[in-house]
C-alpha positions in Angstrom: 163.2 135.8 122.0 159.7 136.4 121.0 156.9 134.4 123.4 153.1 134.4 122.5 150.3 135.4 124.4 147.2 133.7 123.5 143.7 134.9 124.6 141.3 131.9 125.0 138.0 131.3 126.7 138.0 129.1 129.9 134.8 127.0 129.3 136.5 124.0 128.1 139.0 124.1 130.7 136.3 124.4 133.6 134.5 121.7 132.2 137.7 119.1 132.1 139.0 120.3 135.3 135.8 119.8 137.3 135.1 116.7 135.8 138.3 115.0 137.3 137.4 112.5 139.4 139.4 109.6 141.2 142.8 108.7 139.6 144.3 105.6 138.8 148.0 104.8 140.0 149.1 104.8 136.2 147.1 108.3 136.0 149.3 109.3 138.8 152.6 107.9 137.4 151.8 110.1 134.1 151.3 112.9 136.3 154.3 112.6 138.0 156.6 112.3 135.0 154.8 115.4 133.0 155.5 117.6 136.4 158.8 116.5 136.7 159.6 117.2 132.9 157.9 120.6 133.1 160.3 121.4 136.1 163.4 120.7 133.8 161.8 122.7 131.1 161.4 125.6 133.3 165.0 125.5 134.7 166.2 125.2 131.1 163.8 128.2 129.9 164.1 130.8 132.6 167.6 131.9 132.1 168.2 135.2 134.6 168.6 132.5 137.6 165.1 133.1 139.1 164.2 130.3 141.3 160.5 129.7 140.7 157.8 127.3 141.4 154.4 127.0 139.8 150.7 126.0 140.6 149.1 123.8 138.1 145.9 125.5 136.6 145.0 122.8 134.2 146.5 119.5 132.9 144.9 117.5 130.1 147.1 114.3 129.2 146.5 111.7 126.3 148.7 108.9 125.6 151.5 110.5 123.9 150.8 114.5 124.1 150.1 116.6 127.3 149.0 120.3 127.8 149.7 121.9 131.0 149.0 125.6 132.0 150.7 126.8 135.2 150.5 130.0 137.1 154.5 130.9 137.9 155.9 132.6 141.1 158.9 132.5 142.8 160.3 130.1 144.9 159.1 132.1 148.1 155.9 132.8 146.8 156.2 136.1 145.7 155.3 137.6 142.4 157.2 136.4 139.3 157.2 139.2 136.8 156.6 137.0 133.5 156.4 140.6 131.7 159.9 141.2 132.3 161.0 138.1 131.9 159.4 136.8 128.8 159.0 140.3 127.3 155.1 140.4 127.4 152.5 143.4 127.7 149.8 142.4 129.5 148.6 145.9 130.4 145.2 145.2 128.5 143.9 142.9 131.1 142.8 143.8 134.7 144.8 141.3 136.5 147.7 140.2 134.9 148.7 138.3 138.1 146.5 135.6 136.5 148.3 135.1 133.3 148.9 131.3 132.9 152.0 129.5 131.3 150.9 127.0 128.5 153.1 124.1 127.9 153.2 121.1 125.4 154.5 118.0 126.1 154.7 114.7 123.7 156.0 111.7 124.8 158.9 110.1 123.2 160.8 106.6 124.0 158.8 106.2 127.4 159.7 109.8 128.5 157.5 113.1 128.5 159.5 116.1 126.6 158.2 119.5 126.7 158.5 121.1 123.2 157.0 124.7 123.5 154.8 127.3 125.5 152.7 130.2 125.2 150.8 132.4 127.6 147.3 132.3 128.0 144.9 134.9 129.3 141.3 134.5 129.3 138.7 136.9 127.8 135.9 136.2 130.3 138.2 136.4 133.1 140.4 139.4 132.6 138.3 142.2 131.5 135.0 143.9 132.7 133.2 143.7 129.1 130.0 141.4 129.5 131.4 140.5 132.8 128.0 138.6 134.5 129.6 139.5 138.2 132.4 142.2 139.4 135.2 142.0 140.9 135.9 144.2 143.6 139.6 146.4 142.9 142.7 145.8 144.8 142.6 147.7 148.2 139.3 148.7 147.7 137.1 149.0 151.2 134.4 146.3 149.7 137.1 143.9 149.0 138.8 144.2 152.6 135.7 143.7 154.0 134.9 140.6 152.4 138.3 139.2 152.8 138.3 140.2 156.9 135.0 138.7 157.3 136.2 135.3 155.9 139.6 135.7 157.9 137.8 136.7 161.1 135.7 133.4 160.9 138.7 131.2 160.3 140.1 132.6 163.4 137.0 132.8 165.7 134.7 129.3 164.4 138.0 127.4 163.4 139.8 128.7 166.3 143.4 128.9 164.1 146.0 130.3 166.6 148.5 130.8 163.8 149.4 133.8 162.0 148.1 133.2 158.2 147.6 135.4 154.9 145.3 134.9 152.0 146.7 133.7 148.6 143.6 135.3 146.5 142.0 133.0 143.4 138.6 134.6 143.0 136.8 137.3 144.5 133.5 137.7 143.0 130.0 139.8 143.5 126.7 139.4 142.1 123.8 141.3 143.7 123.9 140.8 147.4 126.3 137.5 147.2 129.8 137.2 147.0 132.3 134.0 146.1 135.6 133.8 147.3 138.4 131.3 146.6 141.5 131.5 148.4 144.9 129.7 149.6 146.5 130.0 153.1 150.2 131.3 153.2 152.2 131.5 156.1 153.2 135.3 156.3 156.6 134.6 157.9 157.9 132.1 155.8 155.9 133.3 152.7 155.0 129.5 152.0 151.9 127.2 152.3 150.4 127.3 155.4 150.9 124.3 157.9 148.0 123.2 159.7 149.8 120.9 161.8 149.8 122.4 165.2 147.3 125.5 164.1 144.7 124.7 166.7 142.2 123.8 163.8 140.2 120.6 163.9 140.9 118.9 160.4 139.4 115.7 161.2 136.0 116.9 159.4 137.5 118.4 156.5 138.8 116.9 153.1 142.4 118.0 153.5 145.5 117.4 151.7 148.8 117.3 153.4 150.3 120.3 151.7 147.9 122.3 150.2 144.0 123.4 150.5 141.7 125.8 149.0 138.9 127.6 151.0 135.8 128.5 149.1 133.1 130.5 150.7 129.8 132.2 149.8 129.2 135.5 151.4 125.9 137.4 151.5 125.4 141.5 152.3 123.1 141.8 155.0 122.3 145.1 157.0 125.2 146.5 154.9 127.8 144.3 156.1 129.4 140.9 154.2 128.9 137.8 156.2 130.1 134.1 155.5 127.1 132.1 154.8 128.8 128.8 153.9 132.6 127.8 153.4 134.5 124.8 152.8 137.9 123.2 151.7 138.7 121.9 148.2 135.6 122.2 146.4 134.9 121.3 143.0 132.5 123.1 140.5 129.7 120.5 141.0 129.5 121.0 144.8 129.8 124.7 144.6 127.2 124.9 142.4 124.9 122.4 144.6 125.6 124.8 147.3 125.0 128.1 145.5 121.5 126.3 144.2 120.9 125.6 148.0 121.0 128.7 149.2 119.5 130.6 146.2 122.7 132.6 145.3 123.1 133.9 141.7 124.8 131.2 139.6 126.8 133.5 137.8 129.3 134.1 140.1 130.9 130.6 139.5 131.0 130.8 135.7 134.5 129.9 134.5 135.5 128.5 137.9 138.6 126.3 137.8 139.8 125.1 141.4 143.4 125.8 141.9 145.8 122.9 142.4 149.0 122.8 144.6 152.2 124.3 144.2 154.9 122.3 143.2 
């Protein structure tokens, strides 16, 4: 069976995601119905017996049709090999882990039905050509130093007592600044980090029950990366305001899409 790999730009996705405000009850119901239909579609599409979960990268719903882009992983949170499962070649991209499954749905007889899918990759966020920032390579000392600096802040300033590891969404560098967006995972269970009994006082943060992203700006001073500012679950508008406040280069936020929960 052949599956299409489509290359898109992320400008329109970022605009739609960042402008999402408070949802109504009807919108929440519609979203739940779409997600449930997507679960069924994945169960029927992936025939090799793999247990999967997905993270919504982008969801656009109208009255009778919807478009959802999801990142797949195994049920235990580990990497799901979409190249092997769907017979794709993602070798032209420098980060194949970000390839996104795009599913088209239609409402029929008051219920949602997934019709087809393709795979999306961003021309802006997959190759180094004309990129206004650079992404430190996996395993590089610079990438490790940046993530270690953020990890140390979580342990010291937030006083986290539970072990954690990062689920890394973005690491970008421009001039002497870095922008990082991560989720936290439980390294023993390989599942979403549970903040309860972690030792962190969450009362001052906008946190959901099951999922949180941490966004951080770091600056290189005296040849060391230090966290200047961090926040939980920040949208693009808030991050751009913080970037302007601290005079960091706005390019490191281009095409940023805040990741949504796993389902």
